[in-house]
N, C-alpha and C positions, 0 to 999 in steps of 0.2 A: 505496499500500499505508500502510494506516496501522496501530499502534497504539494501542488503548484503553486505560484506565487507570481502573480505579472503587476510590481505593483506599478509602472508605469500605465498600462494600460487599464487598473484600475484608478487613479487618478484622472488621465484623459476622460472618464465618465463622466468628470462634473465643471468640463472647462467648454466655454463658450463652442469653441471650432467642434465639441464632440455634440452639441446639442442644433448646431446645424446639419451633423449628419453621423449618427452612431454607428451607423450600420458597419465602415471600416475595425472601427473597436470593437463591435461584436465580434465581428468573421478573423479577427487577430484571437477573443479570446477561448472562441471555440474548439479554434486551433492550438491554442496555446496553454490554455488556462480557462476550460471548459467548467470548473469549479473554485470559482478566483473570491479568495479571499480579501475584505475590502476593510478599511474604514474609514466610513461615510461621514456626514462635518456632524450628523448626531453621536456620535463614536463610539456605538456599537459595534460588537463584532459581526461584523455580515457577512452571509460565503452570496455568492453574485454566478445562480445557473442558465448557461445561453442556448447549449445542447437541447433542439427538439427532445431526442429521447429521454434524455434527462428532464425536461420541464417538465412531459408531459407525466412522468413516473408521479413526480414530485411532486406535483399537482393534486393526486392524490393520496399519499403517502401518508398516510395517518400519525407515523413518528414525527411530523412536521404540521406540529397544530398553529390552527388558526385562532385560540383563546388567550389572544393576549394579555387577557388578565393572568395567566399564568406566565408569563412573561411581566409583570406590573413593573419592575422598575423601568427594564430597557421600554416599555408601553407608555409609560411615563416623562422618560427623558425625553423621545421624538416628538411625542403629542399632544404634552400638558395632564392636566389633573381635570381639568374641563373638558377633556375628549371626553373621559369616562362613561358618563352621564350619555354622549349619541351615540357609544357602540357600544351598546350591550344590542346585539343583534344579529342576525344569523352570519353575516359577512364574520363577524369575530366569534364565532363559536363553534365546538366540533362536536357530534354525538355524545348523547343524543337529545341537547340543548337543539341544538341544528338541525336534527331532522326534527322537531315538533315546532322550532321557529318558520323552519323555511314549507313545513306542510302546511301549517292556516294562512301564509300568503299567497302558495301554489294555488290553493284554492277558489284565492279571488283573483289572483293573476292568471285568469287562464287562456286559451286562445283564442276561443270564445267573446272574451273583452275585449280583447286587443284586435280580435278582427271587427270586433264592431264600431270601433272608433277609426278606420281608414278614411270612409268620407268626413269627419268631420279633422282630422290631419289631413285632405286634401283642401278644404276648404280652408285652414291657416297658412297653408304651401301661398295660395291662391293670397288669400290677403296681406302676407306678408311682403309677397311680389307686386304687387299692386301699390304697396306704400313705395317702393326702392324706385328712386330717380334712375331713368336710364339712358344718359346720354352722356351721362360726363359718371367719376370714377364713384361706386359705391363698397365699402368694405361690408359684405357680408357674413363673417362672424356676428359682430352687435345687432345688422339689417333682415337676417335671415336663419343664419346657424345657428347661432342662441337662442333667440326667442321661438321658434318650431318646439324643442323638446322640453320647455320650460314651462312652457303651453301646455304640451300633450299631458307633460306628468299632473302639473295640476289639477286636469282640466280629470283625469283619473284619480286623484289623491282625492278631490272636492276643495281646492285653494281659490277664494274668492279671488275674480281677475283684480280689482285693483289692491290684494294682495303681494300679487307673482313678482313684482318690480323689486321687491325689500327681500322677497328672497333669493330673489337672482345675484342680489349685490354682497345679503350676507352666505351666500353657498360660494360665490366665486373669493370673498375673504378667506375662505374653510382651506380653501383647491390651493393659493398661493400664496400661504402662511411659508416663511422661511424660516430661520433659527436664530435672530437680532434679537434681544430682549424686545424692543418694541413691536418687534412682528409678533413676535408671542404673543404679547398682552392684546393684540387686533385681532389674534386668532381666539382667543379665550373669550373675549365678547360680543366676539360674532356665535363663538358657540352658546355660550348664555342666552343669547336674544332668539338664538334658532329653536335651542331647547323651551324657551318662556312660547314663543309664537305658535308650536306647536302642542304644549301643555293648551293650552288657550284652545286653537283652534278643534281636540278634540273634544274639550268639553263644550262646545257649542256643538260638536257631529252628535254628543251623545243627547241632547235636547232636542236637537231640531238636526235628526238622521237623515240623507239624501240617496241618489241613486251613485255611490262610488266607492272605492276601494277602502278608504278612510273610514266611511259610517258602519263600512260591513266590519270593520279590521276590530272598530270599537265595540258594536257589537256582541262580539263573539269575545272580546277580551273577558267578561264572568264566565263563559262556558268552562268546562272541564280540559287543563292543558291549554288553556287558552296564554295570552300574553298578559304577561304582568303593566300597570301600567307604566314605568323605564320603558318596558320593551318595546310599547305601542312606542313609545318617540321615538326612541332610537328607532323602530319601522318605517316611521314615518319621515324621518329625515334621510335613510338609508336610499328609500323607495326615490326622494326627491333626488337625493346628490348623484347617486349613479345612474338616474334616469335621465340627468339633464347634462350634466360634463360629458361622458364618455362619447354621447350621443351626436352634443356640438360638435367636439373634437372632430369625432370620424363624417361627418360632412362635411367641415372644413376642409379637410383634408383630404374625401374625397372628391369634392367641385374641384380643388386645386391640381389632383395628383391626370385627372383627367381633361382638366387644362393643357398640362403639360404634354399631354401624350392625345395630338390631334386625330393622330388612328386610333386607337382606342376607344375614346370618342365618339367621333362618327361611326363605330363598330353599336356601338351600344345605340345611337339615335336610328341607325339603319333597321335595329332586331329589338326593339323593345322588349323581347325574349332575355336578353342578356342582362337587364335591370340586376335580376339577380344574384346569378355571376360574379357581374359586375361587382356587387357591394360583396360581396366573399368575399371577390380575388382585393379590394381595398383595403379590407379590412386585414388580410395575412398580407398586404405590399409596405400599410403605415395604418399599421392600426392605430387608435387614440388609447388604449392600455398599452405602456412600453413593457413595466413590470407591475406581474401580479401583486396587490399586499400583501404584507409579510406575515410569517409564516415563521415558527421559533421550533426548535431540536429539541425534542422532553427526553431526547436519549440518543446516543454519539450513532448519527447515519454514514455510511457509505456512501458518496455517486462519483462513478467515474475516475476511481482511487482517488478520490478525497476523501476524508475525516473531516464530518462535519462536526466540530463538537455539542453535547449540551446545554443548551441554553441561549447558544448562536442564533443568530438570528436571518433568515432568510430571502433569500429576491429571484426568485423567479422572473426571466429575460424575455418576458410573451416576443416582442421584436423582434428579440437574438433568433429565438425558436424559430418563428415563422418564416423565417430566410438561410437555414442552415441546409444549407448543400446537400447532407445526408438525408435529408427528407423530399425536400421539394427540387425539379429540374429547373436550370438557372431561376436561381429565387431570386435575384437582385432585378428579374424584369415584369413587368408588367404587363398582366395580358388576362384579357375578358375575357379570353375562348379555353383558358387550361382548364385540363380536365378536372371535371366534377369531380372524381377520388382522392385528386390532390387539393381543391380548393378545401373543401369540407374537411378536410386535416387540421387546417388549424387551430390557434390554440390563441383568437384572440377572444374569445369572448370565455376562454378557463376549461378546465377538464374535472371532469370526478364532480364530488357532491355538490362543490362551491361552485359551479356551470353558471353563469352569469342566468339569476332570471328571465332580465329580463331584454335577455337573446331577440325574441319574436319583435317584440315593440322596436328595437334600434331599428333591426332592422328593416323592418315595414316603414319607418319615419326615415329613417337614409331612401331608400329603393323611391320613395313617395316626392323626398325633396326635391332628388335628383332629375325624376321623370318630369316635375314641375316645371323649375327651370328650365333645363333642355326645352322641351317641348315647346317651354313658351318663348323663348328667347336662344333660339336657335347658334345666334355668334357671338353667346358672350364671351369675351377675352379678356385675358391676366389685363388690369391696368399699367401695366409695367414688366412687359414676358420678360425682359430681360433681368431682370432683377432677381434677386437670390429669395429664395424664400424664409420670411423674416417665422422661425421655430421658435415660440414660447420657452422662455428660459423659466428650468425650475426650481427648487433646492435639489429634491435628488429628484432622479426620472421615475416619475412613474405617468403620468400624462406624456403622448405625445400631438402638439400641437399646437396649430397657427398663431404665433401673435398679432395677424388682420390678413385680411384678404380681398385687395382691393380691384375690383373688376368692374370693366363696363357692358354692361346688356348689352345694351343695341351698339353696337361701334356703327364708329363713321362710313358710310358703303352698304352698311347690314340692311 
């Protein structure tokens, strides 16, 4: 058994150059240090997994716990005490608690409920595009990619329209927190405000329930095995947060790469049946979740010849796994006609018991967003095609998304 270490590659993962293009770093790690020990900004011993087969196995390895309360010292040092109240949910738990929580939500988050949103999502897409200027540059992230999923998830949860902009503002603060004391204070305040908001909203749903997911979960709270009060608040936060940011960044990434690959865009425009496989390929090629959420080793675990010691944190690099040439032919090529068995093997929505509950909704929203945009504005173009894509900078790689996406919907001569 050997332990490989590549401190140069590990350090590179936090640089601006890496944020612009992490793929060469990941390729180097897959070849030289597929399970790489790192010292991230939070200071906790962490191992980064980069190869596809290792990543897939790790995502369902019961020795790698998702119950961050079991690693409380590390958890608190990274996210702070205020996060605890909002993280009492299925994402941060193991069986049997995870099984119970997921079953309760899954019973309401059904394919029928998601599919019933199709017409509503199409209407939202249309209204957002109606509001965009067409002959001058518009940043599609705040104008389209972000308001679409936050509107959809708020409709699903039953959040009143006049309260949604504040929700987006608070969730953005939580997502973009760094490690400075000022940043941590901003995160703590946003988390406290979100906890108070959802506590109040749940009380309103209890007194005046509606036909929405949060009302259904609230009604089931007192049933046998139902959600506790804090679990319900935390689950509402998880559904809002996970159903918003990841899909928004995915839509932005998807639009950018289709515009940057005109032959692929033409193929989708000429054959609408390619839109679903195109979304799968986009999730594989440049998904919005770069690394799965933290796990920690409950015992010594050996992966690819490297011993991960008990108590260490583990990050699984989905972006790297999805470009592993050991799994995918020509992985750095974006191909909407990639064979389906290869496309559907991606880990962009995870794997195992923690596979993304909202994957069907994210797929549907992205498909309808792309269909609506490119059918209504078939000549849409990047406002400055020569400009390098401005990828978002984050304190540690969790999301992969653009900082802005300026386009012209109807370029001159269109």
